[in-house]
Structures are given as C-alpha cells and as structure tokens.
matplotlib code that plots the C-alpha trace (Angstrom):
import matplotlib.pyplot as plt

x = [147.9, 146.8, 149.5, 152.2, 150.7, 150.7, 154.3, 155.4, 153.5, 155.1, 158.4, 157.9, 156.8, 159.9, 162.2, 160.3, 160.7, 164.4, 165.1, 163.4, 165.2, 168.6, 167.7, 167.0, 170.2, 172.1, 170.5, 171.2, 174.8, 175.5, 176.7, 179.2, 180.5, 181.1, 183.0, 184.9, 185.8, 186.8, 188.9, 190.5, 191.2, 192.8, 194.7, 196.2, 197.2, 198.8, 200.7, 202.0, 203.1, 205.0, 206.4, 207.7, 209.7, 210.9, 211.7, 212.4, 214.1, 210.8, 207.7, 204.8, 201.7, 198.6, 195.8, 195.1, 193.7, 192.2, 195.5, 197.6, 195.8, 196.0, 199.7, 202.0, 205.8, 205.1, 201.9, 202.5, 200.2, 202.0, 200.0, 201.3, 200.9, 202.2, 202.3, 203.2, 204.7, 205.2, 208.4, 212.2, 213.6, 215.4, 216.4, 218.3, 215.4, 213.2, 215.5, 216.1, 212.4, 211.4, 214.2, 213.4, 209.5, 208.5, 211.2, 212.6, 209.3, 208.5, 205.2, 205.2, 203.3, 204.8, 208.2, 208.1, 208.6, 205.2, 206.1, 208.7, 208.3, 209.4, 213.0, 211.8, 211.7, 209.2, 209.3, 207.0, 206.9, 204.2, 202.2, 202.4, 204.0, 206.7, 208.7, 212.6, 214.5, 217.3, 220.4, 221.6, 218.8, 219.8, 217.2, 219.2, 217.8, 214.2, 214.2, 216.0, 216.2, 216.8, 219.8, 219.1, 220.5, 217.7, 215.1, 212.2, 210.2, 206.8, 204.2, 205.0, 208.5, 207.4, 205.2, 207.8, 210.2, 207.5, 207.0, 210.7, 210.6, 207.7, 209.2, 212.1, 211.5, 212.6, 215.3, 213.7, 216.2, 215.3, 212.1, 209.4, 208.7, 210.4, 210.0, 211.4, 211.9, 211.7, 212.6, 210.9, 212.8, 213.5, 210.0, 208.3, 209.1, 207.2, 207.1, 206.4, 205.6, 205.5, 204.6, 203.5, 199.9, 200.9, 202.8, 199.5, 197.2, 199.5, 201.3, 198.6, 200.9, 198.8, 200.0, 199.7, 202.2, 204.8, 204.2, 204.5, 201.3, 199.8, 196.6, 193.3, 192.4, 195.6, 197.9, 195.7, 195.6, 192.7, 193.1, 189.4, 188.4, 184.7, 182.7, 181.3, 177.9, 177.1, 173.4, 172.4, 170.3, 173.2, 175.1, 172.3, 172.4, 176.0, 175.3, 172.6, 175.1, 177.7, 178.4, 178.4, 174.7, 174.0, 175.7, 173.7, 170.8, 173.0, 173.0, 171.3, 173.4, 171.3, 171.1, 168.3, 169.9, 173.2, 171.4, 169.1, 172.1, 174.1, 171.2, 170.5, 174.2, 174.3, 171.1, 172.6, 176.0, 174.2, 171.9, 175.1, 176.9, 174.0, 173.6, 177.3, 177.4, 174.4, 174.7, 178.4, 179.8, 183.1, 181.6, 178.6, 179.4, 176.2, 174.3, 174.8, 172.7, 169.6, 167.4, 168.6, 166.4, 166.7, 166.7, 169.9, 171.5, 170.8, 172.3, 175.4, 175.8, 175.6, 178.4, 180.6, 180.4, 181.0, 184.0, 185.4, 184.9, 186.8, 189.6, 192.9, 195.3, 195.4, 195.3, 193.3, 190.0, 186.7, 185.4, 188.4, 188.0, 184.4, 185.2, 187.9, 185.5, 182.7, 185.3, 186.5, 183.0, 182.3, 179.2, 178.6, 176.2, 174.4, 173.6, 171.9, 169.7, 168.6, 167.7, 165.6, 163.9, 163.3, 161.9, 159.2, 158.2, 154.6, 155.8, 157.7, 154.7, 152.4, 155.2, 155.5, 151.6, 151.6, 154.5, 152.7, 149.6, 151.3, 153.2, 150.2, 148.2, 150.9, 153.5, 151.2, 149.9, 153.5, 154.5, 151.9, 152.8, 156.4, 155.3, 153.2, 156.2, 158.7, 156.1, 158.6, 161.3, 158.9, 157.8, 161.3, 162.4, 159.1, 160.0, 163.6, 162.2, 159.8, 162.5, 164.8, 162.1, 162.0, 165.9, 165.9, 163.2, 165.4, 168.4, 166.3, 165.2, 168.9, 169.7, 166.9, 167.8, 171.6, 172.0, 170.0, 172.0, 175.3, 174.2, 172.7, 175.8, 178.6, 177.6, 174.9, 176.9, 179.3, 176.6, 175.6, 175.4, 178.2, 181.8, 184.9, 185.1, 188.5, 190.1, 193.8, 194.9, 197.4, 201.1, 202.5, 204.4, 202.5, 202.5, 200.6, 199.2, 196.9, 195.0, 195.6, 193.9, 190.4, 188.4, 185.6, 183.4, 183.1, 181.5, 179.4, 178.1, 177.0, 175.3, 173.4, 172.1, 170.9, 170.6, 172.8, 175.1, 178.7, 179.9, 177.4, 178.7, 182.3, 181.6, 179.6, 182.5, 184.7, 182.3, 182.3, 186.1, 186.3, 183.8, 185.7, 189.0, 187.5, 186.4, 189.9, 191.4, 188.9, 187.8, 184.5, 182.8, 179.6, 176.6, 178.2, 181.7, 181.6, 183.8, 184.5, 184.1, 185.1, 183.9, 186.0, 186.4, 189.5, 190.1, 190.2, 192.1, 195.4, 193.7, 192.4, 194.6, 194.7, 193.1, 192.7, 190.3, 186.7, 186.2, 183.5, 182.5, 182.6, 179.8, 179.9, 179.1, 178.6, 179.7, 177.3, 179.1, 176.0, 175.3, 175.9, 178.4, 175.4, 176.7, 173.1, 172.0, 175.3, 174.7, 171.1, 172.3, 175.0, 172.3, 170.3, 173.3, 174.4, 170.8, 170.3, 173.6, 172.8, 169.3, 170.4, 173.8, 173.5, 174.6, 177.7, 178.5, 178.4, 180.4, 183.0, 183.3, 183.6, 186.3, 188.3, 188.1, 188.3, 189.1, 186.2, 185.5, 189.1, 188.7, 186.5, 188.6, 192.3, 194.4, 194.7, 191.0, 190.7, 193.5, 191.7, 188.3, 189.5, 191.2, 188.0, 185.8, 187.9, 187.3, 183.9, 185.3, 188.1, 188.2, 188.7, 187.4, 188.5, 186.3, 187.8, 185.4, 186.0, 183.3, 182.3, 182.8, 185.9, 188.9, 191.7, 195.1, 197.1, 200.7, 203.7, 205.0, 207.3, 204.6, 205.1, 201.7, 200.6, 199.3, 198.2, 197.5, 197.3, 196.5, 196.3, 195.1, 197.2, 195.2, 195.7, 194.6, 192.6, 191.8, 193.4, 193.0, 192.8, 191.1, 191.0, 189.0, 190.5, 188.8, 191.4, 192.0, 189.1, 190.4, 189.6, 192.1, 191.8, 194.7, 195.1, 197.3, 197.2, 199.4, 202.7, 202.2, 198.5, 197.8, 196.6, 198.4, 196.3, 197.2, 194.5, 191.8, 193.1, 193.0, 189.4, 188.4, 189.8, 188.3, 184.9, 184.5, 183.3, 180.8, 179.3, 179.0, 177.4, 175.0, 174.1, 173.3, 171.2, 169.4, 168.7, 167.2, 164.8, 163.6, 163.1, 161.4, 159.0, 158.3]
y = [1.8, 2.4, 0.3, 2.0, 5.5, 4.6, 3.6, 6.6, 8.8, 7.0, 7.3, 11.1, 11.2, 9.7, 12.1, 15.0, 13.9, 13.1, 16.5, 18.2, 16.3, 16.9, 20.6, 20.7, 18.9, 21.4, 24.3, 22.8, 22.1, 25.5, 26.9, 23.8, 24.6, 28.2, 27.0, 24.6, 27.5, 29.8, 27.1, 25.9, 29.6, 30.4, 27.2, 27.6, 31.2, 30.2, 27.3, 29.5, 32.1, 29.3, 27.9, 31.1, 31.6, 28.1, 28.3, 32.1, 31.1, 29.4, 31.1, 28.9, 28.5, 29.9, 28.1, 24.5, 22.9, 19.5, 18.4, 19.8, 17.8, 14.5, 15.0, 12.3, 11.7, 8.9, 10.3, 14.0, 16.0, 16.9, 18.1, 16.7, 18.1, 16.9, 18.9, 17.9, 20.8, 21.1, 23.0, 22.8, 21.6, 24.6, 24.0, 27.3, 29.3, 27.6, 28.2, 31.7, 32.5, 30.8, 32.5, 36.1, 35.8, 33.8, 33.3, 36.9, 38.6, 41.7, 43.4, 46.8, 48.5, 47.0, 46.1, 42.7, 39.3, 37.9, 34.3, 34.6, 31.0, 29.5, 29.9, 28.2, 24.6, 23.0, 21.4, 20.3, 21.1, 20.0, 18.9, 22.5, 23.3, 26.1, 27.6, 27.5, 30.2, 28.5, 30.7, 28.6, 28.5, 27.3, 27.1, 24.0, 22.0, 22.7, 23.1, 19.8, 18.5, 15.1, 14.5, 14.4, 10.9, 9.8, 11.1, 8.5, 7.9, 6.8, 7.4, 4.0, 5.1, 8.4, 6.9, 4.9, 7.8, 10.0, 7.1, 6.9, 10.6, 10.7, 7.7, 9.9, 12.2, 15.9, 16.3, 17.8, 20.5, 22.0, 24.0, 21.3, 22.0, 20.7, 21.0, 18.1, 18.6, 15.4, 15.7, 13.5, 14.0, 17.2, 18.8, 18.1, 17.6, 16.9, 19.1, 17.3, 19.6, 18.4, 21.0, 20.7, 22.0, 24.6, 26.8, 27.4, 27.7, 29.9, 32.0, 31.9, 30.4, 29.4, 26.5, 28.5, 30.9, 28.1, 26.5, 29.8, 29.7, 32.6, 33.9, 32.4, 35.9, 36.2, 34.3, 31.2, 29.2, 27.1, 23.5, 23.7, 27.2, 27.7, 28.5, 32.2, 30.8, 28.6, 29.4, 30.7, 27.5, 25.2, 27.6, 27.2, 23.4, 23.5, 25.5, 23.2, 20.3, 22.0, 20.7, 24.4, 24.6, 21.2, 22.4, 25.6, 23.6, 22.5, 26.0, 29.1, 31.9, 35.0, 37.7, 40.0, 40.2, 41.6, 44.1, 45.1, 45.2, 47.5, 49.8, 50.1, 50.7, 53.4, 55.1, 54.9, 56.3, 59.3, 59.9, 60.0, 62.3, 64.7, 64.5, 65.3, 68.1, 69.7, 69.0, 68.5, 71.9, 71.0, 70.8, 73.3, 76.1, 77.7, 74.9, 76.8, 79.8, 77.5, 77.1, 74.0, 71.0, 67.5, 66.1, 68.4, 67.7, 64.0, 64.0, 65.9, 63.4, 60.5, 62.2, 62.8, 59.1, 57.8, 60.1, 59.0, 55.3, 55.8, 57.8, 55.5, 58.5, 57.9, 54.9, 56.8, 55.6, 56.0, 58.5, 60.6, 60.5, 61.3, 64.4, 65.6, 65.2, 67.4, 70.0, 70.2, 71.0, 73.4, 71.3, 72.3, 71.3, 74.5, 73.7, 70.4, 72.4, 74.7, 71.9, 70.4, 73.7, 74.7, 71.1, 71.2, 74.9, 75.3, 77.6, 74.8, 72.4, 75.1, 75.7, 72.1, 71.6, 74.6, 73.2, 69.6, 71.3, 73.2, 70.2, 68.0, 70.8, 71.8, 69.1, 65.9, 66.3, 67.1, 63.9, 61.8, 63.0, 62.1, 58.7, 58.3, 59.3, 57.0, 54.0, 51.8, 52.3, 51.5, 48.5, 47.4, 47.7, 46.0, 43.1, 43.2, 43.3, 40.2, 38.3, 39.0, 37.7, 34.4, 34.2, 34.6, 31.8, 29.6, 30.1, 29.4, 26.0, 25.3, 26.0, 23.7, 20.9, 21.1, 19.1, 16.3, 16.2, 16.1, 13.4, 11.3, 11.6, 11.6, 10.0, 7.4, 5.4, 4.3, 2.6, 0.2, -0.2, -1.0, -0.3, 0.0, -3.8, -5.3, -2.3, -1.9, 0.7, 3.2, 2.6, 6.1, 5.5, 6.6, 5.8, 7.4, 6.2, 7.9, 6.9, 7.6, 10.8, 10.0, 12.1, 14.1, 13.7, 10.0, 11.2, 13.7, 10.7, 8.9, 12.2, 12.9, 9.2, 9.2, 12.9, 12.3, 15.1, 14.6, 14.4, 11.7, 9.7, 10.1, 9.1, 6.2, 5.0, 5.4, 3.5, 0.7, 0.5, 0.4, -2.3, -4.6, -3.7, -4.6, -7.8, -8.6, -7.8, -10.0, -7.2, -7.5, -4.6, -2.9, -1.6, 1.8, 3.1, 6.6, 9.4, 12.9, 14.5, 18.0, 19.5, 22.4, 24.2, 24.0, 27.7, 27.1, 23.9, 25.6, 27.5, 24.4, 24.8, 28.6, 29.9, 33.3, 32.1, 31.1, 27.6, 24.9, 22.6, 18.9, 16.2, 12.9, 11.1, 7.3, 5.5, 2.6, -0.9, -3.2, -2.6, -6.3, -4.5, -2.9, 0.5, 1.9, 0.6, 2.0, 5.3, 5.4, 4.6, 7.3, 9.8, 8.9, 9.1, 12.3, 14.0, 12.6, 13.9, 17.3, 17.4, 16.3, 17.7, 21.4, 21.8, 19.7, 21.4, 24.9, 23.7, 22.1, 25.5, 27.4, 24.9, 25.2, 28.9, 29.8, 26.7, 27.0, 23.2, 22.8, 25.9, 24.3, 21.3, 20.9, 19.6, 16.0, 15.7, 16.9, 14.5, 11.5, 12.4, 12.8, 9.5, 8.0, 9.7, 9.0, 5.0, 5.7, 7.7, 5.7, 7.4, 11.0, 12.2, 15.5, 16.3, 18.8, 20.1, 21.8, 23.8, 22.4, 25.5, 26.3, 23.9, 26.3, 25.1, 26.8, 28.5, 28.8, 32.5, 32.2, 30.8, 27.0, 25.1, 22.8, 19.6, 17.7, 18.4, 15.8, 16.6, 14.5, 15.5, 13.6, 10.8, 11.0, 9.4, 6.4, 7.5, 4.8, 6.2, 9.7, 9.8, 12.8, 12.8, 15.7, 17.4, 19.3, 20.5, 18.3, 15.2, 13.2, 11.5, 9.5, 10.0, 7.8, 8.1, 5.1, 3.1, 1.8, -1.6, -2.0, -5.4, -5.5, -2.1, 1.1, 0.8, -1.9, 0.9, 2.8, -0.1, -1.0, 2.6, 2.7, -0.7, 0.2, 3.2, 1.1, -0.7, 2.5, 3.9, 0.6, 0.6, 4.3, 3.6, 0.7, 2.6, 5.4, 2.9, 1.4, 4.9, 6.0, 2.7, 2.9, 6.5]
z = [299.2, 302.8, 304.5, 302.5, 303.0, 306.8, 306.8, 305.0, 307.5, 310.4, 308.9, 308.4, 311.8, 313.3, 311.3, 312.6, 316.2, 315.6, 314.0, 316.9, 319.5, 317.6, 317.5, 321.2, 322.0, 319.9, 321.7, 325.1, 324.0, 322.9, 326.2, 326.3, 322.9, 323.8, 327.0, 324.9, 322.5, 325.0, 327.1, 324.0, 322.7, 326.2, 326.3, 322.9, 323.6, 326.8, 325.1, 322.1, 324.7, 326.6, 323.5, 322.2, 325.4, 325.4, 321.6, 320.9, 317.6, 316.2, 314.6, 315.6, 313.6, 315.4, 313.4, 313.4, 310.2, 309.5, 307.6, 310.4, 312.8, 310.7, 310.1, 311.5, 310.8, 308.5, 306.7, 306.1, 303.8, 300.7, 297.7, 294.5, 291.0, 287.8, 284.6, 281.3, 279.2, 275.5, 274.8, 275.4, 278.8, 280.5, 284.0, 284.4, 283.4, 285.7, 288.6, 287.9, 287.4, 290.7, 292.7, 291.2, 290.9, 293.7, 296.5, 296.3, 295.3, 297.4, 298.1, 296.3, 299.2, 302.5, 301.0, 302.5, 301.1, 299.6, 300.5, 303.4, 304.5, 301.3, 303.0, 306.1, 307.2, 309.4, 312.9, 315.5, 319.1, 321.5, 318.5, 317.1, 313.7, 313.6, 310.9, 311.1, 309.3, 307.4, 306.9, 303.9, 301.3, 297.9, 294.8, 293.7, 296.6, 295.4, 291.7, 290.4, 286.9, 285.9, 283.5, 279.9, 279.8, 282.1, 279.7, 279.6, 276.4, 277.6, 280.5, 282.0, 282.6, 283.6, 286.3, 287.6, 287.9, 289.5, 292.1, 292.8, 293.6, 295.8, 297.7, 298.5, 301.3, 301.3, 304.0, 307.0, 307.4, 304.1, 303.5, 302.4, 298.8, 295.7, 291.9, 289.7, 285.9, 284.1, 280.3, 277.6, 274.4, 272.9, 272.7, 276.1, 279.8, 283.1, 286.1, 289.4, 292.4, 296.0, 298.7, 302.4, 302.6, 305.1, 302.6, 300.8, 303.8, 305.7, 303.2, 300.6, 297.9, 294.9, 293.0, 289.8, 291.4, 292.2, 288.7, 287.0, 285.1, 283.3, 284.8, 283.0, 281.5, 279.5, 277.3, 277.0, 274.0, 272.8, 272.1, 270.5, 269.5, 270.5, 267.3, 267.4, 266.1, 269.1, 270.0, 273.2, 274.0, 273.7, 276.0, 278.4, 278.1, 279.0, 281.9, 283.1, 282.9, 285.1, 288.3, 289.6, 288.4, 290.1, 293.4, 293.4, 295.0, 297.9, 299.5, 298.0, 299.1, 300.2, 297.7, 299.0, 302.6, 301.6, 299.2, 302.0, 304.5, 302.2, 301.8, 305.6, 306.1, 303.4, 305.1, 308.5, 307.3, 305.5, 308.6, 310.9, 308.8, 308.4, 312.4, 312.7, 310.3, 311.9, 315.6, 316.2, 317.5, 316.0, 312.5, 313.0, 315.7, 314.9, 316.7, 319.9, 318.4, 318.4, 321.3, 323.0, 323.7, 324.8, 321.1, 320.4, 323.6, 323.4, 319.8, 320.9, 323.8, 321.2, 319.1, 322.0, 323.0, 319.7, 319.4, 322.7, 321.9, 318.5, 320.2, 319.9, 320.7, 324.4, 326.8, 329.3, 330.6, 328.8, 331.3, 330.7, 327.0, 327.3, 329.5, 326.8, 324.1, 325.8, 326.8, 323.2, 322.1, 324.9, 326.2, 329.8, 332.5, 332.2, 328.6, 329.6, 332.2, 329.5, 327.3, 329.8, 330.6, 327.1, 326.1, 328.7, 328.2, 327.1, 324.2, 322.7, 322.5, 321.1, 318.3, 317.7, 317.3, 314.9, 312.9, 312.8, 311.6, 308.8, 307.8, 307.6, 305.7, 303.2, 303.3, 303.1, 299.5, 298.2, 300.1, 298.5, 295.2, 295.7, 296.9, 293.6, 291.6, 293.3, 293.3, 291.4, 294.1, 296.9, 295.1, 294.5, 298.2, 299.3, 297.2, 298.6, 302.1, 301.5, 299.9, 302.8, 305.2, 303.0, 303.1, 306.9, 307.1, 304.8, 306.9, 310.0, 308.5, 307.7, 311.4, 312.5, 310.3, 310.7, 314.0, 312.7, 309.5, 311.4, 313.8, 311.0, 308.7, 311.0, 314.3, 313.7, 311.1, 313.8, 315.7, 313.0, 309.5, 306.7, 307.5, 305.3, 305.2, 305.0, 303.2, 303.9, 306.6, 305.1, 306.1, 305.1, 301.8, 298.8, 295.1, 292.1, 288.9, 286.2, 283.1, 279.5, 278.1, 277.2, 274.8, 276.6, 273.4, 274.4, 277.7, 276.1, 273.7, 276.9, 278.1, 274.8, 275.0, 278.7, 279.6, 282.8, 283.9, 282.8, 286.5, 287.2, 284.2, 285.3, 288.8, 287.9, 285.7, 288.8, 291.0, 288.5, 288.3, 292.2, 292.3, 290.0, 291.7, 295.2, 293.9, 292.2, 295.6, 297.5, 299.8, 301.5, 299.9, 301.5, 299.4, 299.2, 299.8, 301.5, 300.1, 300.8, 297.4, 296.5, 293.1, 291.6, 288.4, 286.2, 287.0, 290.8, 290.7, 292.0, 294.8, 296.8, 299.7, 299.8, 302.8, 301.3, 298.5, 299.1, 298.0, 297.6, 300.3, 300.6, 300.1, 301.9, 298.8, 298.7, 295.5, 294.7, 295.0, 294.6, 290.8, 289.3, 286.9, 284.9, 283.6, 283.3, 286.7, 288.1, 286.5, 287.9, 291.5, 291.2, 290.1, 293.2, 295.6, 294.3, 294.4, 298.0, 299.2, 297.6, 299.1, 302.7, 303.3, 303.2, 306.8, 306.2, 303.0, 304.7, 307.8, 305.4, 303.5, 306.9, 308.2, 304.8, 304.8, 308.4, 310.4, 312.3, 313.5, 314.8, 316.9, 319.5, 320.7, 321.7, 318.8, 320.5, 320.5, 317.0, 315.8, 317.4, 316.3, 312.6, 312.8, 314.1, 311.6, 308.6, 309.3, 307.7, 304.7, 303.3, 300.0, 298.9, 295.4, 293.8, 290.7, 288.5, 286.0, 282.5, 280.7, 277.4, 275.6, 277.2, 276.6, 277.1, 278.0, 280.6, 279.5, 281.6, 282.1, 278.9, 276.7, 276.8, 276.8, 279.6, 277.7, 280.9, 284.4, 287.3, 290.8, 294.1, 297.5, 300.0, 301.9, 305.7, 308.8, 307.9, 304.3, 302.2, 298.7, 296.9, 293.5, 291.2, 288.1, 285.9, 282.9, 281.1, 277.4, 276.1, 277.7, 280.9, 283.2, 286.4, 288.9, 292.0, 295.1, 297.4, 299.6, 297.9, 299.3, 298.3, 296.6, 293.7, 292.9, 292.5, 288.6, 288.3, 289.2, 286.2, 284.0, 284.9, 284.5, 280.9, 280.0, 281.1, 279.0, 275.9, 277.9, 279.2, 275.6, 274.3, 277.3, 276.7, 273.0, 273.8, 276.4, 274.1, 271.4, 274.0, 275.0, 271.4, 270.7, 273.7, 272.7]

ax = plt.figure().add_subplot(projection="3d")
ax.plot(x, y, z, "-o")
ax.set_aspect("equal")
plt.show()
C-alpha cells in the first residue's frame, strides 16, 4: 500500500509540474500568437485586395474553415444526406418547390435573395475559394430524377445506385449542390443530397431547408405516440440517459455571470439615463440655474465626450466634435471657473456637512427599514455574486489546465505511442453503405440489464465491429483507435455545417480495440474511454466549439500552414464518428412540406485529409442505423463493417442478460 501510494503521489506531482510548465509556455507564447494573428489577418486582407483587383468578376470568401483548409481537388468536402420518403414520386413538384421556395426566396425586410450563392459555382485562386456567378442556371441540373424504368426494389440496389451517383462528380462549372430522386415502386422514393460545405457555412443554408422539411414544432407525425401517463420519474431517467446530460459535465456554461452582467448593465444604463436627464443641458436646461460645482461640470464633460464619440455625422477629428458638442450645450470656460470656485468655497463644505448630518439622523433609520424589507433581494444578489466568483474560479482553472490538455492530446501522441497502424490512406473516391433498421428497444434491453447509457452501448457495438473488420483486413491495430466524435440531437442534425447555429463541440474519443471480442468488456472499456475524454478534454471541446462557430483556430496561421497542420494531425485521428441521438419519449418523424413522411435519414460527414472513414450512428423514428463512408477501393469493402455491426447485436443482448443474472445472483 505504501509503494502504491508513493507511486500515485509521484505521478500526481509529475502532472502538476507538467501542467504548470504548459501554462507558463502558453503565457510566454501569447505575444507570439497575437503577432501571428495580426500578421495572418493583415496578410489575408492584402491578399484578398490583390485577388479582387486581379479577378474582379469573382467574389472571394473571406473566412477559412477547417474543411476549406483540408479540401483538395481529389477530395473535396461534400456533405451527403439520404432520405427515404413514404409517398408518391413527383419530380416536377420537387423542382418547382426548390426553385420558388429556396433558390428564389427573398428576404422580406431587405428584399435580397436569402441564398444568393445557390446560383454560383466555386473556384479556387491562390488557395482561396471564390464564387462565380453563372448566367445560365437551370434547376434541371440540380434536381434530378431517375426514370421510372430504373426504379429499384431493395436497399442493396439502392446502395449501388447511390454509390454510382456519388462516384460521378458534379460538373465544376455548375453550382456544387445536387438532389437526386430515386423511385422505389409506387409508394416511396429516396432523396440523395450532395452539397459543398461552403453553401451551409457561408450562406447559412440548412439541409432541412434544402430538403424541404417541416420545422420540428409543426406537422410532425409520431411513429410511436408517447403515453400521457408516463411518470415523471421515467422522464427523469430518460433525461439522465441522454447524451446531452452526459456532455453537460464536459463544460458547465456560466449562469450567474451572465445574470450579474445583465443586472450591472441595467444599473449602468439606468444611472447613465438619469445623469443625462439631470445634467445634460440639452435634456434639462434648468441645470444652469443650479450653483455649479466640479461634480456637475465633470458629469457634463463626460456626457459631452460620450456624445462626441458616438457622433457619426461628420468625419472631422475628435477635438472638433468635442468643441461642437460643448458649443451646442453652451458650456463655456467661465462655467468651469465658477465650478472650481464654488467647489472650494467654505460655505459649500458647511452646507455639505449639514446635509450629511441630517441624512444620517433622518435617512439612516429609513434606509435600515428598507434594507430589512428587501432582505430577500439582497440575499439573492449576494448568492449570485458568490456564485459568480465560483464560476470565475472555474473558468480560471479551465484556462490553467487548457495548455496541458492541448499538448497532451494533440502534441505528445506524435512523439510516441500507438499510431494508426497500417490503415489505408484515402485516395479521394468515396463509397457509402448503411445497415438495416435496428429496433431501439433492443438497445434499451441492453441498457436495462447493464445500466450503461445508450450512447455507450452503441459506441461499444461500433468498436467491436471495427475490431473484427480490422482483423479481417489484416490491419495492425493499436490498443485504441482515435476518433473525432461529435454528438448531436435529432433536431439539430441538419444544422451541423451552419455557422449561424451554435453547435456542440468535438471529443477526441478513443475506441477500444483490445477487448478479446467480449461484449461486456468492450462496453466497460468504452465507458472508461468516454468518461476519461469527458473529464480531461474540456479545453479541446470548447476550442472545437469556437472553431466550428467562429473559425477561431484557423485565424492564427496562414492557410498553407493550417492545411499542412491538419493533414499532419489527422494521421492520429483516422476515423470520424457522428452520433445522432433521439429522445426515448420523442420518436417523431420529419415531414416534407407537402406532408410526405420521412421514413429514414442517413447522414455522412465527408472524410478529408488523412481521415480514412466517416461513421454515423443515427437514431431516428425508433430505429438505429449505422452509416459508413470510406474509400471506394478499400479492401475488404466497408459493407463488412455494417455486417459485423448487425451481427454483434444478438451477442451484446445475450451478454447483457447473462451479466444481469450474475449481478442479481451476487446480490
């Protein structure tokens, strides 16, 4: 016990030293980062001005996102979505609605097109994307329907048709988005959407808009109507199992600080308005009738300075604006002198002393009574103040530990430890596959027997399928395979690439590969990996949120360095995982604008740089599906992953039932 305690104490001491050194390095590097940001911003500004003069017909994109930096001619980031729709196949209705409600949709206030770049194609000049306005836009090139004679009977044929469409590139002279309608008999069809990521991030085009989906708050149809008699305890149990509840421990967003800031802003605004109404000669000309003093004159001077600073009617210098504002209020040099004389006059101090004495004698008891009356208010704001201090300490701790987290997770792995093994490097051409619909009640059965969260169960099933696939492919597999994992709700699925919508961050989540194909051991290892990532990656999670929403990280370095860094970094993260969660009590299905029900949704994030595979676990309409996008030349094909995933579910159910029996027996 003594040796073990000493070892833990030494390890803790090493971590403290590493954290302190990392923080010192970050503080020392802050001026360098500021200079990098300033230099990069100036360089991009100069480059854009040069490109605008050299190519006046092009509209260059100012921001640089991660996907833009990773784009190559052979591997461009296209978001791919596939919907299965129950209803009649009507290509003309789809074309007309897309043309009128999306492409030609105007803002009611400004009168401008809501999505002007849907008519523009994309080009690249000097590693910068630019929009090209096309004069000949035709909706027939972007909403395409396969002929009725090519209708396909089952999902295997659908998968082949989808891969054939993905393999064919959208002509570069056309806007880079396309919707293909694939009929399946008389009562259903598929919608395949391919869209370049810049249309969402720059124009704010939500895929729900492009797919003509009704909003979540209207027109939705229950595939399973939630019972009105569901108890509150079961609802709390469902919330506790939610990934949003699990992720809430990654970063606790301040609540008292915004409340305190809003209250202080309100106090400052009220105080300022009171000062203006009392001491601004334009608002209260009677102020000159009062005996002037330094306080009144100083308040007038502050008001005049603020008015001059807000004045945008002229381009004259600040001194001229200040003089004009003082002239408007008739504030002269003589008034300042009178203020100084009156302030230091003995009579003023005598009157002030008398006023203070009367206030203390008469006003103090009334003030004490008011304080007793408003005790609850003072207690509340004292609590808010103390809680704000604790939140400031929490944010300070995050800032202190952030450098060590970034170095440990992103830098140190390149100097040793497991790598991606012999995993195939991506070549550009992509193929997709997906699983059969799996009833979510089967996953809930595992949850009831083990107590594990549904996301942990599904991720462990994915890890087990990948472990078998890597063994089948003969790949040298490390203990863990690193992934960039993103957790989203079903409601926010179609806003993932929209910069105008605040989204969740990313976790650098390892999938356990050394589990001896034991379902329960795989589940326990997955739980440990997820909890460790949640506990240690707060800084990375917040940084990824800021990058997704504001392109923060890519603003510090030139585009070539960003591109090289991302290609280098992605060698340690060969897989991307998107986990789409559906609330247990909310199994609604989305509807198209004209009322057709969406029976299934499949979504793929494009794998770029050295990322070789994109996996999506989608919970929708009471069913679970695994969708995979990988290199088209991968051997064995990525469909084997789906087969392994489907085949492992009975083993997980049996193992969970046996685990529950053992636990009950031991109790």
